N, C-alpha and C positions, 0 to 999 in steps of 0.2 A: 502492500500501499503505498504510495507517494500522496503527499499533502504540499500543497503548494499553492501561490499567488495565481487567483484567476487573472489570464488576459484573453484579449479580445479574440487569441486564438483558439478558445476556449468556448466561443460561444455557440456553435452548431450542436459541441455536444453538451452542452449544458441546457438548449434549447431543447435538445431531443431526450435527457433527462426528466426535464419540466414537464412536456408533453405527453409522457407515458404516466405520471403520476397523479393519483386525486390529492385535492388538498393545495394543488398550488397553481393560483391563476393567472393566468400570462394576460397583460394590456400592452396598450399602443407605447408604453413606457420601456417595455421588454423587447422593442427592437434591436437590432445591432446598432445604432445611433443612440440610443437612450442608455443603453450599457456601456457604450463605449464614453459617454459623458460622465454618467455613474461611476466607472472605475477610474477615470480618470481624477474626477474630484474627491476620491476615496483611496487613494493609493495602497496597497496592502492590506487592506480590509476585508476584501473577498477571495472566498477558496475554493479550491477543487481537491476533491480525491481522487486517486486515479489508481485502476489495477490494470497492468499490461495497455497499457495506452490511453483505455478507456474512461472517460469521465464517469464515475458512479457514484459520487455524491458534489453539491456544492453548498455554497452559504455566502450571501451578499449582505454586505455591511456598510453603513455610512454613519456619520454623525451631523450635528448642529452645532458645535461647539460645547456642548452641554451635555449631550444624552447622544447613546447610541440606538441605532435602529438597524434590526437584524431580518433580511429577507429570504426568500427561495434555500431555506435548508430543506434539501432535498437528497433521499440517497436511493439508488435502484432496489428496486423489489429484491432481486436476488442477493444484493449485500445488508440486507436489514440483519439486526441484531448481532450485528460485529462490533460495536462501538464505533463507528464512523460517523456518523449525526453527535455523538458526545464528543468525539475529537474533533471536528469540525466548529464546535460550537464553543470548547475551552481554549483552542487556539485563535480563533475571531476574536471573545472576550480578550484575551491577552493583546492582540493587536490593536483593541480599541484603549488596552489601559495604556499600552504605550505612548499613545498620543494623547494620554489625559482624561479618558471618557472610562467612568466608573458602572455609570447606569446604564442601562438599555432596556429598550421596549421591542417587543417582537408582535409583530398582527397576524392572526392567523383567520382564517376563514371559520364564522360559527359552527359549520357543518363537518369541520376537519377533527373527527372524535381523535384519530390517531396522534395527532398534532397535541392537540388539550392533552392528553396522559404525556407526551413526552417531554413537553415544557413543564407539568407538574412535576413529573419523576426529576427533573433536571433543579429543581427547587423555585423556577419562577413562580409570582404569584402571580394571579388574574385580576384586574382592576374591576372594581363595579362602582368607582366614583369618577368613570369619565366616560366619555362617549364620542365616537371618532364621528367629524363630518369633512365632507370632502367637495371640494370645487374643481370644475375644469376651466379654467382663463384660455377662451377662444376657442372651443369646439367642442367636439362629443371625442369621448375616450371609452373604451371599454371599460366596466367597473372595477 
């Protein structure tokens, strides 16, 4: 297993992984241009896991200067229960800590029961004191 920083060369492999999994919703922001902007703005914070040159896991992270935001944690069905997701989260949180970010958030679909269990098992707390509102400036985008 190799863990390394995600680059744009990983886009097709990551996209294939995301498309095969329930619980990952892709949006217009997940276009090659959107991912390229995200990786450029957040260097060293998004990671992939590889087996024999094939991407079997991803995690993406960014921050606003105060809080980290994690998204697209995904592990191939064939590689689940091998500690890959936990390792990606630990490495991602360490990368965020290196840039001074000690608190992070993750948003998951409310129908993603596997995701809910994973994050709870990792010690993350579900919030019930906030609600998420979104706005699309200048056009329609997938939710």
